[in-house]
N, C-alpha and C positions, 0 to 999 in steps of 0.2 A: 743723674737724679736718682734718688733712692726710691725703691719700690715701696709703696704705701701698704699698710695692713689691709688684708682682704679676708673674706669669710673662709671657713675651714676648707681644706683641700677638696677639690672636686665640685665645689659649689660656686659657680661663676656668678658675680654680682649682676651680670646681664642675662643670666639664663632664662629668666622669666620675662625679660623685656624684648622689644623688637630689636633685631640685629641691624646694625648700620652697615655691616659688611656683607656683601653677597657671599653665598656659599656655593663655590664652584664644585663641579664633579670631582670627588676625591680621587678618582683614578688618574686624574691629570696632575695631581699635586705630589710633591716630594715629601718624604718623612722629615719632620723637623728634628734633626740631630745637630749637635754643636758644629760639626764640620761643615755640613750642608748650609746651615744658617750663616756662618761666618763667610763662606765663599759667596753666598748670594748677596750679603750686605756689601761686601767689597765691590761686587759687580754693579750694585745699585748706587755706589758712592755714599753709602750711609756710614756714619761714624761707628767705629768698632765697639764703643761702650754700649751701643744699643743691644749687642748680642747678649751681654750679661743681664740687662733688664728683661729682655724677652725670655731668655732661658730660665730666669728666676720665676717668672710668671708660670711658665710651663711645668717645670720640674719641681720647684720648691713649693709652689702654691697649688699646682694641679688644676689650673683653670681649664675650662672646656670651650672657651671661645676667645678669639683674638680681641673681641670687643671689651673683654675684662681688663685688658692691659691699659689702665687709665693713664699711665705716664708715657705712653707711646701714641704719637699723633694719629688721627683718623686716616690720613692718606697712607701712612706706612702700614697701619693695621689692615687696610683694604688690600694693599699689595701682598702682604704676608698671607692673608686668607686665600688669595689667588694662587700663590706659589707653593704653600705648604699645607699639609694636613697635620693637625695637632696629634701627638702620640696618644695612642689609646687602642685597646683591643675590644672585641665584642664583650658585652656584659657577661661575666663568667657565671657558669653554673657552680654553686658553692655547696660542698658536702662537709658536714661537721662530724667528727669522731667523738667517741665517748670521752676521750682525754682532751677534747677541745682543739685538737689539730683540725685545721680547715684546709680542704683541697679546692683549688680554683681551676676549673676546666674552661679553656678559651677555644672557641671554634675559630679556625682560620678560613681557608678556602674549603669548599665542599670536600669532605673526606679527610681533612687534616685538622689537628688540634694540638694544643700544648697544655701543660699543667704547671701550676705553682702550688706550693704548700706553705701554710703558716704554722710554725712549730712553737708551741708554748713551752718554755723551760725556765720558769721564774728564777732570777729576775730578767732573764733574756727572753726576747721574742724574735725568732729567726724566720726569715723568708727564704725558702728554697726555690730557685727559679731555673727556667729552662733557657738554653742557648740555641737549640735547634729543634725543629719538628722531626722526631725520630732520631736515629743515631746510626752511624756507619761502622762503629767500632766492633760490634759483634760479640760483646762479652756474654758468656753463657749463663751468667747468674743474674742478668738484668732484663726486665721485661721490655724496656724501650728498644733494646737491640732487635727484638722480634719485628719491629716496624720497619727497620732499615732507615736510611736517611731520606726524609721526604723533602725538606728544604731548610736553608739557613734562615735564621731570624735576623732582622736588622736591629740596630741599637735601640730604636724607638719601641720595637716589639719586646725586646728584653726588658727595658725599663718600664714599658707599659704594664708588665705584670705587677711591678711594685706600685705603680699608681693605682691599680685596681686593688691591690692588697691594702693600701692605706684607706681606701673607701669602705672596706668591709671590716676593719678593726673595730672592736668594741670600744665604748667610751673609756678613756683612761689608758688604753693600750698604746704603746709606742714601739715601732720597729727598732730593734737594736743591732741586729746582725743580718747579713745577706750571704747566702752560700750558692755558688754556681754548681749545684749538684742535682738539678732536675734533669729533664730530657736533654740528650745531646752531649757531645764532647766540646767543652768551651774552647779549647785551643785549636780545634778544627774550624772555628769561626772567629779567628783571632781579632781581626780589625773591629768587628762589631762588638765583641766582648770588651776590648780595651776602650772603645768609645763609651760603652755603657758604664764601665768603671769610672771614667772621667765624670760622668753625670752623677754617679753615686757619691763620689768624694768631693765634688766641687762645692764651694760655699753657696753658689747659686742653684745647686741641685739638692741632693739629699743630705749633704754635709756629713757623711759617715767617715770615720777614720778607716784607713786602709787595713788596720788590724781587725776591724769588724767585718771584713769581706774576705771570703775564702773561695778560691777557684780550684776546683778538683779536676784532675786530668788522668787519663789512663797512661800517660807518659809519652806525649809528643815532644821529644826532647828539644829540637830547635826552638819551638814556640815557648816551651817552659823557660828556657834561658832568656828569651826576649821578655817574657812576662815579668820575670824578677827584675830585669833592668828597667822596663818601661812603666811599671806600676808599683804602688805601695802595698799591694794586697798580700794576704797569706796564701800559701799554696798547699794543696793536698795531692798526694799521688795514690791512685788506686793500685794496690799491689796484689794482694789475694793469693799469691803463690810464691814459694821460695826456691823453686827449680824452674829452669827454662822449659823443661818438658811439660810440666803441669801448666805453667803460665801460657805456653804456646796454645794449649788446648782450651783454657778458660778465657784467655784474652789474646786474640790474634795479633794485636799490636806488638806483642812480644817478639814475633818473628821479624819485625823490622827493627825494634829497639830492645834487644835482650837485656837480661838483668845486669850483666856486666856494664853495659853502656848506661843503663838507667842509673845505677848507683855511682858510677864515675861522674856522671853529670850532676847528680844531687850533691855529691861531695864538693864539687867545684862551684856551686851556685853562690853568688855574692849576697848572702842573706844579711839583712839588717841586724844590728845588735839585738840580742835576746829573742830573735826569731827562730822558729823551728819549722821543719817540714812535717806535716802530718802524713803518715802512711796509713791508708785505709785498707783493712784486711777483712774481707767478707768470709766468715767462718762457715764452711760447708761440711756437714757431718760425714766422716769417713774419707774425706778428700784432702783437707789441708789443716786438720785440727789435732794432729798427733804430736807427741813430745818432740819428735824429730823435726817437725815443721817449725815449732817455736825455737828450737836450738839453731836452725839455719837462719831464722829471722833475726835472732840476736846477733849472729855473726855478720849478716849482711848490713845491719844498721850500725855496726861498730864505727865510732868516729864521726857519725853524722848527727847534727843537732836535730833530734827527731822525737816525735811522739806517735804512738800507735793507737789507732782508733779501731777497735775490734767491732765488727758489725755482724751479728747473727743473721744468717740468710733469711730473707722474707719471701716466702713462697708466692708464686703466681701461677696461673693456669698454664699447664704444659711444661713447667720446669722439671728438671730431672734431679734437683738437689733438695736437701732438707737441712734445717739448722741443727747444730749439735745440742745436746742437753745442757742445762744450766751448769751442771757440775763440770762438764768438759770445758765449757767457756771459761768458767772461773779458774780452773787449773791452768789453762792456756795463759790467761792474763797474769796469774801469779808467777808463772815461770818468767815472764817478761819483766815483771816488777823486781823479782829476785836478782835479775841480771843488771839492774840499775836503769832500765828503760822506763820512760813515762808511758803508761798504757791505761786505756779506759775502754769500757764496753758501751757502745752507743745504745741508748735506751730507745727501743722501737716505739714509734708513735704513729697513730693513724692507720694501723694495719686493718682495722675494721672497715675503712673506707678506701682501701688499696692506695694509701698515701705514704707508705713506708719506703725506706731506701731500697731501690731496685725494682719497685713495683710500678713506676709510672709508665703508662702506655696509652693514655689519652683516648679511652673508648667508653667512658662512663656516660650515664644519663641518656644513652641512645643517640648522642650527637654524631657518632661515627659508625654506629652499628656494632655488632658483637665481635670485635676483632681481637681484643686482648684485655689484660687487666689494666688497672689504673695505678697511681703512684703510692709510694710510702715515704713518710717523713720520719726523721729521727734526730736525736740530739745527744751529744756525748755527755757522759756522766762519769 
């Protein structure tokens, strides 16, 4: 049966009425993800088509109660309410920058939080979401690294950020793109990220094209190879250095997967037609912004379908780096363009609310105490 029209996302038609389903202790209930739901339905002997109906109510329409699922029988709704918790995070604390970038801070357990960012870049509207609380990768130019890895997020928590984003959008705004560039290394939480991608691309979910979803990685090579095979998304590789010596210092992952292995893997990826790999290069004044760096970058990218996203460093408390001047950035970009590479400078957005690239640290608004800075969002231009 087809899911009937319902009120706008997040407004359950039964939210003001008395619930016919008991509301069990949420700690005893599982997160309602596609895999968990399908397995449960099989165990209950419920026809498989019910999964699509239920998932559409949850992720496409964003209902906040099983009672809202009007084409699902009351007995099944009651069982679902006992077995599952609907996806959703605590109501976020929302900060708005002068450029209308919005940062959403979600409290998890005491002492832990994650952030998501809404990035306006007309005609696009991009959500930058987190895949972990904290991060274990240790990149020296990223505030999240200072937190260390606190815990993984499950698929419902990853997508829960987008359900919250939809609820705070202005009238007439519509999400067009999603980037896994918030807190955490997505490929270190592979299964949950892939399940979240299924929700984002499914007709019963957000219905986004894979081309509108980008997963950024520091270069976990086995998982990168799997991601390209398993999903239709675009990939971005955080590079930031053109020698192993410098990348070892800035990005410890390079000691495990050095540049030679990284570029050999990228050359062998079975990319779809007209797809390119985005290489993100954080520009650090006096560290990786010299003509020799751009020359090595040109050589490394030879023969790879690539585009380079240059990201001026966004400072955060305690960081040892600074961004180059606008002239240095412009000359670096034009050396890449002159060599025939596609290159752009990411326009920093949300810096005044600590929402720019590399600034996410989930400590704003006093939710976690004065631990570190918060995030920064950006969009390529």
